[in-house]
C-alpha positions as CSV (number, residue, x, y, z in Angstrom):
1,M,-8.0,4.1,-17.7
2,G,-8.5,7.4,-16.2
3,S,-6.8,9.5,-14.1
4,A,-4.1,7.8,-11.7
5,A,-5.1,9.6,-8.6
6,G,-9.0,7.7,-9.1
7,F,-6.9,4.6,-8.0
8,F,-6.1,6.0,-4.4
9,A,-8.3,6.0,-1.3
10,Q,-8.3,8.2,2.1
11,S,-8.8,5.3,4.5
12,Y,-8.5,1.5,4.9
13,A,-12.4,0.8,4.5
14,E,-12.3,2.9,1.4
15,A,-9.2,0.9,-0.3
16,R,-10.7,-2.0,0.6
17,A,-14.1,-1.6,-0.8
18,R,-12.3,-0.4,-4.0
19,F,-10.1,-3.6,-4.4
20,V,-13.0,-5.9,-4.1
21,A,-15.1,-3.7,-6.5
22,A,-11.9,-3.7,-9.1
23,A,-11.2,-7.4,-9.0
24,E,-15.0,-8.1,-9.1
25,A,-15.0,-5.8,-12.2
26,A,-12.1,-7.6,-13.5
27,G,-14.0,-10.9,-13.3
28,L,-12.0,-12.2,-10.3
29,D,-13.4,-13.5,-7.0
30,V,-12.1,-12.3,-3.9
31,H,-11.2,-14.4,-0.9
32,A,-11.0,-12.6,2.4
33,H,-9.0,-13.9,5.2
34,R,-10.7,-11.9,8.4
35,H,-8.6,-10.5,11.1
36,P,-9.7,-11.1,14.5
37,L,-9.7,-7.2,15.4
38,L,-11.9,-4.7,13.8
39,G,-10.6,-1.4,12.5
40,R,-10.4,2.2,13.6
41,D,-13.7,3.0,12.8
42,G,-15.1,-0.3,13.6
43,E,-14.7,-1.8,10.0
44,T,-14.0,-5.7,9.1
45,L,-10.3,-6.3,8.9
46,A,-9.2,-8.8,6.2
47,M,-6.0,-9.9,3.8
48,D,-7.8,-10.2,0.6
49,V,-6.8,-12.3,-2.2
50,A,-7.9,-12.2,-5.7
51,R,-6.4,-14.5,-9.0
52,L,-6.4,-14.3,-12.3
53,G,-5.2,-17.6,-14.1
54,A,-5.5,-21.6,-13.8
55,P,-4.8,-23.1,-10.4
56,D,-2.1,-25.1,-12.3
57,A,-0.1,-22.2,-14.1
58,Q,3.5,-22.7,-14.4
59,A,4.1,-19.0,-13.9
60,L,2.8,-17.1,-10.8
61,L,3.2,-13.3,-10.0
62,I,2.3,-12.1,-6.5
63,I,1.4,-8.4,-6.1
64,S,1.3,-7.4,-2.9
65,S,0.2,-4.4,-0.6
66,A,0.6,-2.8,2.8
67,C,3.1,-5.0,4.5
68,H,3.8,-1.9,6.5
69,G,0.2,-0.9,7.1
70,V,0.2,2.8,6.4
71,E,1.9,2.1,3.2
72,G,-1.2,0.5,1.9
73,Y,-2.3,3.8,0.6
74,C,0.3,3.6,-1.8
75,G,0.3,-0.4,-2.8
76,S,-3.4,-0.3,-2.5
77,G,-3.4,2.5,-5.4
78,V,-1.2,0.3,-7.6
79,Q,-3.2,-2.7,-7.2
80,G,-6.2,-1.0,-8.2
81,A,-4.6,0.2,-11.4
82,L,-3.2,-3.0,-12.3
83,L,-6.5,-4.4,-11.8
84,A,-8.6,-1.7,-14.0
85,D,-5.6,-2.5,-17.0
86,A,-7.4,-4.9,-19.5
87,G,-4.1,-4.9,-21.4
88,F,-1.9,-6.0,-18.6
89,H,-4.6,-9.2,-17.7
90,A,-4.4,-9.8,-21.7
91,Q,-0.4,-9.8,-21.3
92,A,-0.7,-12.1,-18.6
93,R,-3.1,-14.9,-19.9
94,A,-0.9,-14.3,-23.5
95,A,2.1,-15.3,-21.4
96,G,0.4,-17.9,-19.2
97,V,0.9,-16.3,-16.4
98,A,-1.6,-16.2,-13.3
99,L,-1.6,-13.2,-11.0
100,L,-2.2,-13.1,-7.4
101,Y,-3.2,-9.8,-5.8
102,V,-2.8,-9.8,-2.0
103,H,-4.5,-6.7,-0.9
104,A,-3.4,-5.5,2.8
105,L,-1.1,-7.7,4.3
106,N,-1.4,-6.0,7.6
107,P,-4.9,-4.7,7.6
108,W,-4.5,-3.6,11.0
109,G,-1.9,-1.2,10.7
110,F,-3.5,0.2,7.5
111,S,-6.7,0.7,9.0
112,H,-4.9,2.3,12.3
113,G,-2.5,4.5,10.4
114,R,0.5,2.5,11.6
115,R,3.6,0.7,9.9
116,T,3.5,-2.2,12.6
117,T,0.7,-4.9,13.2
118,Q,-1.4,-4.9,16.2
119,E,1.6,-6.3,18.2
120,N,3.7,-3.5,17.4
121,V,5.3,-6.0,15.1
122,D,7.3,-5.1,11.5
123,L,5.9,-7.7,9.7
124,N,9.2,-7.3,7.3
125,R,11.4,-8.4,10.4
126,N,8.9,-11.0,11.7
127,W,10.3,-14.1,9.6
128,H,12.1,-16.3,12.0
129,D,12.2,-20.0,13.2
130,F,11.3,-18.6,17.1
131,S,12.1,-22.2,18.2
132,R,16.1,-20.9,17.9
133,P,17.9,-17.5,19.2
134,L,16.8,-14.6,17.5
135,P,19.4,-12.1,16.3
136,A,20.5,-9.6,18.5
137,N,21.1,-6.0,17.3
138,P,23.2,-4.4,20.2
139,A,23.6,-1.0,17.8
140,Y,19.8,-0.5,18.6
141,D,20.2,-1.3,22.2
142,E,22.6,1.2,22.4
143,I,20.3,3.9,21.3
144,A,17.1,2.7,22.4
145,H,15.9,5.3,24.9
146,L,16.8,8.1,22.7
147,L,14.9,6.9,19.9
148,I,11.6,6.9,22.2
149,P,12.7,9.2,25.0
150,A,10.5,10.0,27.7
151,Q,8.9,13.1,26.3
152,W,7.8,14.4,23.0
153,P,9.2,16.3,21.6
154,P,12.6,14.7,22.3
155,S,15.0,17.6,23.9
156,A,17.7,19.3,22.4
157,D,20.3,16.9,24.3
158,N,18.5,13.6,23.0
159,Q,18.9,15.1,19.2
160,A,22.5,15.9,20.0
161,Q,23.0,12.4,21.2
162,L,21.6,11.0,18.1
163,A,23.9,13.4,15.8
164,A,27.0,12.4,18.0
165,Y,26.3,8.7,17.1
166,A,26.0,9.3,13.3
167,A,29.2,11.3,13.4
168,R,30.6,8.0,14.9
169,H,29.0,5.6,12.6
170,G,28.0,7.5,9.8
171,A,24.6,8.3,8.6
172,R,24.2,4.6,7.3
173,G,25.2,3.1,10.4
174,L,22.6,5.0,12.5
175,Q,20.1,3.8,9.8
176,T,21.1,0.3,10.0
177,A,21.3,0.3,13.6
178,I,17.5,1.7,13.7
179,S,16.0,0.0,10.9
180,A,17.9,-3.7,10.9
181,G,15.4,-5.3,13.3
182,Q,15.3,-6.1,16.9
183,H,13.8,-8.4,19.2
184,A,14.8,-6.6,22.7
185,H,12.1,-3.7,23.0
186,P,8.8,-4.6,22.4
187,Q,7.6,-1.0,22.4
188,G,10.2,0.3,20.2
189,L,10.9,0.6,16.2
190,F,11.6,-1.9,13.9
191,Y,10.3,-4.9,16.3
192,G,10.6,-8.1,15.0
193,G,8.7,-10.3,17.9
194,V,9.0,-13.3,19.6
195,N,5.9,-15.0,18.0
196,P,4.5,-15.1,14.3
197,T,1.9,-12.4,13.8
198,W,-1.6,-13.0,12.4
199,S,-0.2,-11.6,9.1
200,Q,2.7,-13.8,8.7
201,Q,0.6,-17.1,9.5
202,T,-2.2,-16.0,7.1
203,L,0.3,-15.2,4.2
204,R,1.9,-18.3,4.6
205,H,-1.6,-20.0,4.0
206,V,-2.1,-17.6,1.2
207,L,1.4,-19.4,-0.3
208,Q,0.6,-22.4,0.6
209,E,-2.9,-22.4,-1.3
210,H,-1.9,-20.6,-4.3
211,G,2.0,-21.0,-4.7
212,R,2.9,-24.7,-4.7
213,R,1.9,-26.0,-8.2
214,C,3.8,-23.0,-10.4
215,T,7.6,-24.0,-11.3
216,R,8.3,-20.1,-11.7
217,L,7.5,-17.6,-9.1
218,A,7.8,-13.6,-8.8
219,W,6.8,-11.3,-6.3
220,I,6.5,-7.5,-6.4
221,D,5.7,-6.5,-2.9
222,L,4.8,-2.4,-2.7
223,H,6.8,0.2,-0.2
224,T,6.8,3.7,0.5
225,G,9.3,5.8,2.5
226,L,12.9,5.1,1.2
227,G,14.5,7.8,-1.5
228,P,13.8,10.7,-3.8
229,S,10.1,11.3,-3.8
230,G,8.3,9.4,-6.4
231,H,11.0,7.4,-7.3
232,G,10.3,3.4,-7.2
233,E,13.7,1.9,-6.4
234,R,13.5,-1.6,-7.5
235,I,15.3,-3.7,-4.6
236,L,16.0,-7.3,-4.8
237,A,13.7,-9.4,-2.3
238,C,15.7,-12.8,-2.9
239,A,18.3,-14.5,-1.0
240,D,22.0,-13.1,-1.6
241,D,22.3,-15.2,-4.7
242,A,23.9,-14.2,-8.1
243,S,21.5,-15.9,-10.6
244,A,18.6,-14.4,-8.7
245,L,20.3,-10.8,-9.4
246,A,21.0,-11.5,-12.8
247,R,17.2,-12.6,-13.3
248,A,16.0,-9.6,-11.6
249,R,18.1,-7.2,-13.4
250,A,17.6,-8.8,-16.8
251,W,13.5,-8.4,-16.0
252,W,13.4,-5.1,-14.4
253,G,16.6,-3.3,-15.3
254,E,20.4,-3.2,-14.4
255,G,19.2,-0.5,-11.7
256,V,17.6,-3.1,-9.4
257,T,19.7,-2.8,-6.1
258,S,20.4,-5.1,-3.4
259,I,20.5,-4.9,0.1
260,Y,23.8,-7.3,0.0
261,D,26.2,-4.9,-1.7
262,G,25.2,-1.4,-0.1
263,S,23.6,-0.3,-3.5
264,S,20.1,-0.1,-2.1
265,S,18.8,2.7,-0.1
266,S,17.5,-0.1,2.7
267,A,20.1,-1.4,5.0
268,L,20.6,-4.9,5.7
269,L,17.7,-6.0,7.1
270,T,16.8,-9.4,9.1
271,G,13.7,-11.4,9.3
272,L,12.4,-10.5,5.7
273,M,9.2,-11.6,4.5
274,W,10.0,-12.7,1.4
275,L,11.8,-15.6,2.8
276,A,8.5,-17.2,2.6
277,A,8.6,-17.8,-1.1
278,Y,11.5,-20.1,-0.1
279,Q,9.8,-21.9,2.7
280,E,6.8,-22.5,1.2
281,C,7.1,-22.4,-2.6
282,A,10.4,-24.4,-2.7
283,Q,9.7,-26.1,-5.8
284,A,9.5,-22.7,-7.6
285,E,12.3,-20.6,-9.3
286,Y,11.9,-17.6,-7.3
287,T,12.7,-13.9,-8.5
288,G,11.3,-10.9,-6.3
289,I,11.8,-6.8,-5.6
290,A,10.4,-4.7,-3.2
291,L,9.5,-1.4,-5.4
292,E,10.1,1.0,-2.7
293,Y,8.6,4.5,-3.6
294,G,10.2,7.8,-2.0
295,T,8.1,10.2,0.1
296,E,10.2,12.3,2.4
297,P,13.5,12.8,3.2
298,M,14.7,10.1,5.6
299,N,15.1,12.4,8.6
300,A,11.6,13.1,8.5
301,V,10.6,9.5,7.9
302,I,12.4,8.5,10.9
303,Q,10.9,11.5,13.6
304,A,7.5,10.5,12.0
305,L,7.8,6.8,13.0
306,R,9.3,7.8,16.6
307,E,6.9,10.4,17.0
308,D,4.0,7.5,16.3
309,Q,5.7,5.6,18.6
310,W,5.6,7.3,21.6
311,F,2.1,8.2,21.1
312,E,1.3,4.7,20.7
313,N,3.2,4.2,24.3
314,H,1.5,7.2,25.7
315,P,-2.1,6.6,25.4
316,E,-3.0,9.6,28.1
317,A,-1.7,12.1,25.6
318,P,-3.7,14.8,24.4
319,P,-6.2,13.7,21.2
320,A,-5.1,16.6,19.2
321,R,-1.4,16.0,19.5
322,R,-2.1,12.6,18.4
323,A,-4.0,13.4,15.7
324,A,-1.5,15.9,14.4
325,A,0.9,13.0,15.0
326,K,-1.1,10.4,12.9
327,R,-1.4,13.0,10.1
328,R,2.4,13.2,9.8
329,M,2.8,9.7,9.9
330,R,0.4,9.1,6.8
331,D,2.6,11.8,5.2
332,A,5.7,10.0,5.7
333,F,4.6,7.2,4.0
334,Y,1.8,8.6,1.3
335,T,2.1,11.8,-0.6
336,D,-1.4,12.8,-1.6
337,T,-0.8,14.7,-4.5
338,P,-1.7,13.8,-8.3
339,E,1.8,14.0,-9.6
340,W,3.2,11.6,-7.3
341,K,0.2,9.1,-7.9
342,R,1.0,9.5,-11.5
343,R,4.5,8.7,-11.3
344,I,3.7,5.7,-8.3
345,V,1.0,4.0,-10.9
346,E,3.3,4.5,-14.1
347,Q,6.1,2.5,-12.2
348,G,4.0,0.0,-10.9
349,L,2.6,-0.8,-14.1
350,E,5.9,-1.1,-15.8
351,A,7.3,-3.4,-12.9
352,A,4.3,-5.9,-13.6
353,R,4.5,-5.7,-17.3
354,Q,8.5,-6.6,-16.9
355,A,7.5,-9.4,-14.3
356,V,5.1,-11.0,-16.7
357,S,7.6,-10.7,-19.7
358,G,10.3,-12.2,-17.5
359,L,8.3,-15.0,-16.3
360,G,6.6,-15.9,-19.9
361,A,9.9,-15.9,-21.6
362,A,11.2,-18.5,-19.2
């Protein structure tokens, strides 16, 4: 299969070209859902979908990347490794499990080096019924002015106030306040939006097309930015349901964590993307995880997100400073070293094989 590093790209455009070529080499057709905007370098943007297996397969495994755009460097690499693994595809065929690769859920963010969509929306906080009142996040409201201050870098007083908040509420309390999701600060962090994004609507169409004929559905959504460097935490991506957690741990190991019981490195979040599995594929028994790979310490990741948002809000800022911030943002979500990539691919292949085994044994 060659070096794991060979599956990873240095831009969205390269990642997309690699994905399409890998899918075609595996004998799969690619269906491109074109995004209305262009990429950073004027390239076409798309949510690309490739399927292995019969349309009416009773078991379906979805493997998706770039829900948070810049995290697509990692997810796209894992998808490329899976597409190149003939043994994995043979295992899926033998088990009667169809595979659905969804490349670049948020292609705009991937191309532009941002975690968010073009609307500055965190796609994994955007799954709400927008005809109803949206959840409030008073803790975020309290510190919003500190997270994205008037000038960058932040002052010593700014940092001291955030440290004082953490001292009062704990590091976990600060993390939850920042990351749980909010709908009142459109130029802030982890903004869930007030409407469905293009990515949300397009993914619903993909699930409607591919996910309504199966009776068993699994989903591995690839993420980065939380936890120890190179470690792939398997975070339950299901409702707070004991049977789903039991299935996930039977398939992926007892180490599967949950945002519901505090065992995950992730806080309890709102508006999560996998809710769509229940909404669009209600006929299927659903089991899913977010495979969350660690990169840098959480403080560094949060600082990169704050800086990225500040420069997004200040287009007049000097280009050299903006470019340096973009580099720090990428580093916060993608560790561009051979050893990190090797560990990422190994864990991705293992999780995908385990999912096929679990689906096939049901």
